[in-house]
N, C-alpha and C positions, 0 to 999 in steps of 0.2 A: 213436381216434375223433376226428374233426376237427369234426363238427357233429352235433347231435341235436335232438330236439324242444324241449329246454330253451333252444335258441338261437333259436327262432322268435319272431316279434314277439308272438304271442299269449301265449307263455310269459313273455316279458319284461314283459308288461303284467299278469301274474298270472292270465291266463285259460288254460283247458285246451282243447286241440284236440279235435275230435270223434274223430279217429283218431290214436292215439299212435304214429305211424310216419312215415317219410320215404320218398317215392316219387320215382323218376326224377331223382336229383340230377345236376347238371352243374356242373363247375368250368371257369371261363374265365380265362385270364391276360389282365390289362389293363395293358399295359406303360406306358401314358400316365398312369396314376394314381399319385399320390404321388411320392416321390423315386426309388424303384427299381421301381415297378410294384406292383400289388396283385392279389389274386385275387377273383373274383366267383363266387358260388355261387347257383344257383336250384334249386328243387325244388317238388314238389307232395306230397300231394293239395291240392286247391284250398281245403279248409277251413282250412289253415294254410300255404299256399304262401308262399315267401320269395324275396327277392332281397337278398343280403347281400354285404358287402365285408370282406376281411381288413384288419387294421391296417396291414400292411406286405407285403413280398414273401414272407412265409412262409405256407404253406397251413395256417393254424390261426386260432383265435380269439385275442382277443375279436372278435366279428363286429358290424358295424353295419348298420342297415337304412336305406339312404339315402332310400327312398321313404316311410318312416314311415307306413305304412298306406295309401298312395295306389296301391299295386300292384293291389289288388283280388284276388278269388279267381281263380286262374289254374291251369288243368289243363295239365300238361306245359310249363311255361315254359322258354324257351330264349333265348339272347342271340346277337346277331350284331353285330360291329363293322365298319362300312364303311370304305372307304379314306380318307374324309375325317374319320374319328374318331367319327362318329355311331354311338351304340349303339342297336340296335333290340331290342325284345322280341317274341318270337313265343309263341303259346300255342294250345291246342286244335288244330283243323285247318281253317283256320288264320287267325288274326288277327295283324297286325303293327302296331307303333306305335313311333315314335322316342322316345327318352328325352331329357330336357333335358341340357345339358352337365354339370351337377352331379349328374345321375342321380337327382334328387329327385322326378321326376314324368314324366308323358308330355308330349312337346312337340307332339303332334297327336293327333287322334282315331284310333282303330284302323281299319285297312282290312282287309277280308277278301280273301284271295288264294286263287284256285282255278285248276286247270288249265283249258285250253280244251277244248271238246267234252264229251261225256257218255258214260256206259256204262250198260247196263241194271242196275238195282238188283235185289235179291233178289225183289221183287214185280213186277218188270218196269218199274217207274217209272224214267226216266232219272235218274242221279245224276252230279254234277259234281265233288264234293269229292275231294281227293287221298287222304283216308283219314279217320281219326277221332281220331288222337292222334300224339304223338311227332314234332312238326314241328321241323325245324332248317333252317339256311340256311348255304350256303357260296358262294364266288365262284370261278368258273373262267373264264379267258379274258375277264375283264371282264363276265361275265354272272352273274346271280343264279340260284342253283340252290336251289329250294324242295324239301326232302325231307319226306315224310310217311309215315305208317304205316297199314296196314289189314290185316285178315284177307283171305286170298286169295279167299274166297267172298263178301266184303262182308257177312258175318253174324258177329255176335259170337261169338268163341271157336269158330269152325268153320274148319278148314283150317290153313294156315301163316301165320305172322305176318311180313309182308313189308315191304320198303322200296321206295318209289316216288319219282319226282322230276318236276319240270317246270321250265322255264327262261324267264327274262324279261330284258329289257334294263334294267328298273327294278325296284327291290325291291317296289314296290306293284303291279307288273304293267303290262299284261296278260301272263299266262303262257301258254306253249305247252302241248301235249298232255301228258297223264300218261304217264310212261314207267316201265319196270321197272328197278330197281337191283339187287335181290337177294332171293332166297327165304330165309326164316328170319332176316332181318336187321331185322325190325321194331323201331322205336325205337332203332336203332343210331346211334351217333355217329360221323360221318365225321371223320377227322383226318389231317393230313399230318405225317410225321416230318421231322427235320432233313435227312435224305438225299433228300427229295423224294418218298418213297413214300407212297401213300394206303392207309388202312386203315379198317375199320368195326368197331365193337364189336357183339357178338351175345350173346344170353343165353337162358336157358331160359324159355320162356313156353308152357306146355302143360298139359293136364289129365291126361296120361298120361306114363310114362317116355319118354325119347328113343327115337325110331325108329332103326332101323339106317341108317347113312349110305349103305352100299352099296345101290344100286338105288333110293334115295329119289327120284331125279329123275323116275322114271316112276310113282311111287306116288300114288294119289288119297288125300288126307288130309282130305277134306271132312266126314267124319262126326264129327270132334272136333278140339280144339285140339292140334296136334302139331308137333314140332320134332326136328331132329337135334342141337341144342345141348345140351350137358351143363349141370348147375348151375354157376354161376360165370360168369366173363366169358371169352368167346372173341373173338379178333380175326381178322378175315378180310381178306385183301388185296384191294384194289379197283383197277380200271383207271379212271382219271379223266383225260380228255384231250379236246382238240378234234379232231374228225374233219377229214378233207380238205375236207369241205363246210361247215366252220365251225360244226358242231353240237357241243354238249356231250355227251359220252358218259360214263356212269357204270355200271359193271357189276362184280360180284364176279368175281374171277379163278378162284376155286375152283369147279369145275363142279357141285359139290353145292349151291352157292348161286346159280349163275349164271343158271339158267333157270326160268321159271314152271312149276309143276306142273300136272297134269291138272285139279286143283281150282280153278285160277285163273279167276275170273269174267270178267275182261277178256282179250281176245285181243290179244296184242302182236306187233308186227312188230319183231323184235330184229335189226336190221341192224348187227351188231357182231361183233367178232372177239376170240378168246381165244387167247393164245399159250401153247402147251404146249412141252415141250422139243424136239419134232421137227416139229410142224405147227401150223397155225392153224385153230381151229374157228369155225363160225358156229352160233349157236343160233337156232332158228326155232320159234315157237309162234303160229300165225297162221291167220286166215281170209283170204279174198281182200282184198288191200290194194294200192292203187296199181296195179290192173289185173293183179296177179300172183296167180294162183289158189293156194290152199293145196296143198301137196304131197300126193300120194296115198300110200297104204301102199306102202312099198318104194322110193319115189322119194327122191332126194337133191336138196337145194338147194345150188347152188354160187355163190360170189361171185367175180366176175372180178377179176383183179389190177388192172385199170385203175380200178375204182371199187368200193371195199369196201362202199359204201352201196347199190349197185344189185345186186339179186339176180335170178337167173333159173334156170329149170330147164334142165339141159343134161347131155349125156353126155360133154362135153369134160373135159379134165384141167386144171381150175383149181387154184390153190393153196389156196384157202380153202373148206373144206367141213365141214359136219356137219348132220345131220338129226335133229330131236327129235320130230317128229310121231309117228313109229313108235318110241316110246321104248324098246321092248324090244330093238330092233336095235342092233348095235354100229356105231360109226363106221368108215369105211374105214381100211385100214392107213395108218400114218404114211408120208408121202412126203418124201424127202430132197431139198433144193435149196440 
């Protein structure tokens, strides 16, 4: 055990937290702190949320609280270190604020960041937020990628617990539209290994035992909180890259996580490709967007080799193809090239 409720500021001050538990802990390596770097740890629930630093480069206590009570109650706090060394804190969905150089307080007032555009909420009222919790930040190709978590139905504990993202040139925005990153990846932490590969953590968050993975892509899960993830931590490979058009693309490579389910409240145009051993897929879950009507039952959408981001209906033999609207149907046979 590297951290427990006895290490929280409340406990150190002789007070007892309302909930004797630690939620959503994150650890961040801070190479510029101390002689050899230090570890930072954040967690909730907000009744005793903490931001603590290790003594040295070992991931262990004794822990110090650099903000000394100035952090405030924060749901799902996360940290992001920018290229200039500025450390930002994110919480809820989503506020961001820079920290002072000595990490003892906030250097500016929090700014709320939301995707552009809206989607219909459960009661029909337009909503703009990326989700309701689990916000993190990464940087890809010089652009800020704001990741957030929501249930697929936009209703509490109904459907699958998913990960979404939006992109901006500045950390405070404005951000572009809300995009889909992965099903069952809600509150996942994206990270890059030393070999350059990207991954995302996934965990069990459901009211019932895990559903069968096979066939889950076409299953409507809206009647309850459901997942394919087992208890414990799962790591899922991600495709994280810049497209030919200069857009940031983030998508789960595993097809069980890659596409929205039928219970998804927002309709996404997923102009993206997934490499499998013998061919490249495209996943589509859409209504009419950009003048391209949704495919009909039995139709396939193809992506031309010239532009992976431009999609059209066709009977021609393009290299990139997969159709998800008729989810019970199998994709065409793999094509060698």
